[in-house]
C-alpha positions as CSV (number, residue, x, y, z in Angstrom):
1,M,-8.9,48.0,124.6
2,T,-8.4,45.9,127.7
3,A,-7.0,46.9,131.1
4,L,-3.3,46.1,131.7
5,S,-2.4,42.8,133.4
6,A,1.4,43.3,133.2
7,D,4.0,46.0,132.9
8,K,4.0,48.1,129.7
9,L,6.7,50.3,128.5
10,R,5.1,53.4,127.0
11,E,6.3,55.8,124.4
12,T,6.6,59.2,125.7
13,Q,7.1,62.7,124.5
14,G,9.3,64.5,126.9
15,T,12.0,67.0,127.2
16,P,14.0,67.2,124.0
17,Q,17.6,66.3,123.9
18,R,19.7,69.1,122.5
19,G,23.2,69.4,121.2
20,Y,25.5,72.4,121.5
21,G,29.2,72.9,121.2
22,P,31.5,73.1,124.2
23,A,33.2,76.3,125.1
24,G,36.7,74.7,124.9
25,V,38.9,72.1,126.4
26,D,36.5,70.4,128.7
27,I,35.4,66.8,129.6
28,F,31.6,66.4,130.0
29,Y,30.4,63.5,132.1
30,V,27.0,61.9,131.9
31,G,24.8,63.3,134.7
32,A,26.8,66.5,135.1
33,M,24.8,69.7,135.2
34,L,25.7,72.0,132.3
35,C,25.5,75.8,131.7
36,F,25.7,78.1,128.8
37,D,28.5,80.7,129.1
38,A,28.1,84.3,127.9
39,T,28.9,83.3,124.3
40,G,26.4,80.5,124.1
41,Y,28.8,77.6,124.5
42,L,28.4,74.8,127.0
43,V,30.5,74.4,130.1
44,P,30.3,72.2,133.2
45,A,28.0,74.0,135.7
46,A,29.7,76.2,138.3
47,D,28.8,79.0,140.6
48,T,30.2,81.5,138.1
49,V,29.0,84.9,136.9
50,N,27.2,85.0,133.5
51,L,26.4,81.3,133.4
52,N,22.9,80.1,132.6
53,F,21.8,76.6,133.5
54,A,21.3,74.5,130.4
55,G,20.4,70.9,131.5
56,I,21.9,67.5,132.4
57,C,24.6,65.9,130.2
58,S,23.3,62.7,128.6
59,G,26.4,61.6,126.8
60,Y,30.1,61.6,127.7
61,V,32.2,64.0,125.6
62,D,35.9,64.5,125.7
63,N,36.9,67.8,124.1
64,S,40.1,68.1,126.1
65,A,42.2,68.3,122.9
66,G,39.6,70.4,120.9
67,S,38.5,73.9,120.6
68,A,35.2,75.7,121.2
69,G,32.4,74.2,119.1
70,D,34.4,71.2,117.8
71,V,31.9,68.6,119.0
72,D,28.3,68.5,120.2
73,V,27.4,67.9,123.8
74,E,24.0,66.2,124.2
75,F,21.9,67.2,127.2
76,E,18.3,67.1,128.5
77,H,16.4,69.8,130.3
78,G,13.1,70.4,132.0
79,M,13.0,67.2,133.9
80,V,12.9,66.2,137.6
81,E,16.4,65.1,138.6
82,K,17.9,63.7,141.8
83,V,20.8,65.9,142.6
84,A,23.2,66.0,145.6
85,F,22.4,68.9,148.0
86,S,24.9,71.0,149.8
87,G,23.8,71.5,153.4
88,S,21.0,70.1,155.5
89,V,17.7,69.5,153.7
90,T,14.3,69.5,155.4
91,L,10.7,68.8,154.4
92,A,10.0,72.6,154.7
93,M,12.2,73.2,151.7
94,G,9.7,71.9,149.2
95,G,9.2,74.4,146.4
96,E,12.4,76.4,147.3
97,S,14.7,77.5,144.5
98,V,18.1,75.8,144.1
99,T,21.2,77.0,142.4
100,V,24.4,75.5,141.1
101,A,27.1,74.7,143.7
102,D,29.2,72.8,141.1
103,D,28.4,70.4,138.2
104,A,27.1,67.7,140.6
105,T,25.6,69.7,143.5
106,V,22.9,72.3,144.2
107,E,22.2,74.6,147.1
108,L,19.5,76.9,148.2
109,A,19.2,80.2,146.3
110,G,20.9,83.0,148.2
111,V,23.7,80.7,149.5
112,S,25.8,80.6,146.4
113,T,27.6,83.7,145.2
114,N,26.1,84.0,141.7
115,D,22.8,82.2,142.1
116,V,22.8,80.2,138.8
117,E,19.2,78.9,139.0
118,V,18.6,75.2,138.4
119,G,15.0,74.8,139.5
120,T,12.8,74.1,142.5
121,I,12.8,71.3,145.1
122,E,10.1,68.7,144.5
123,R,11.0,66.3,147.3
124,W,14.1,65.2,149.2
125,E,16.1,62.2,150.5
126,A,19.0,62.3,152.9
127,G,21.7,64.3,151.1
128,F,19.7,64.7,147.9
129,V,16.9,66.7,146.5
130,W,14.6,66.0,143.5
131,V,14.7,69.2,141.5
132,A,12.2,70.2,138.8
133,C,14.9,71.6,136.5
134,R,13.8,74.6,134.6
135,R,14.1,74.6,130.8
136,G,17.6,75.5,129.6
137,Y,18.3,78.1,127.0
138,A,21.3,79.9,125.6
139,A,21.2,83.7,126.0
140,T,23.4,84.1,123.0
141,P,23.5,81.4,120.3
142,A,27.0,80.1,119.7
143,A,28.3,80.9,116.2
């Protein structure tokens, strides 16, 4: 083998993309954080009791005229993601846990009401944090 002398796109093995049914009449936007509800269906992330972070939506899905489980929502999990941050962020916050503020925003654990954990801060930029998102899982598989 020879050393590289130009860019090379590599094949990678990374976080799997998964598909689960939505809880009901929701629209899922690419880049939105998603959660499993208590029944194992996907919902847009929110600071709501009994939600469990699932991952980041990777494909637009409109289930506004459907019912629970009618379609699959594709999402990725276990990656480092750039996410809007609610509040002031400082260098000292590296490694701090963050939780869901809404489907596009995180905040420090202990600030939100229900502390739906997303992951930990890897680094930051003005108004944003790079979050090592924990691996998502459904507490109860949807039927």
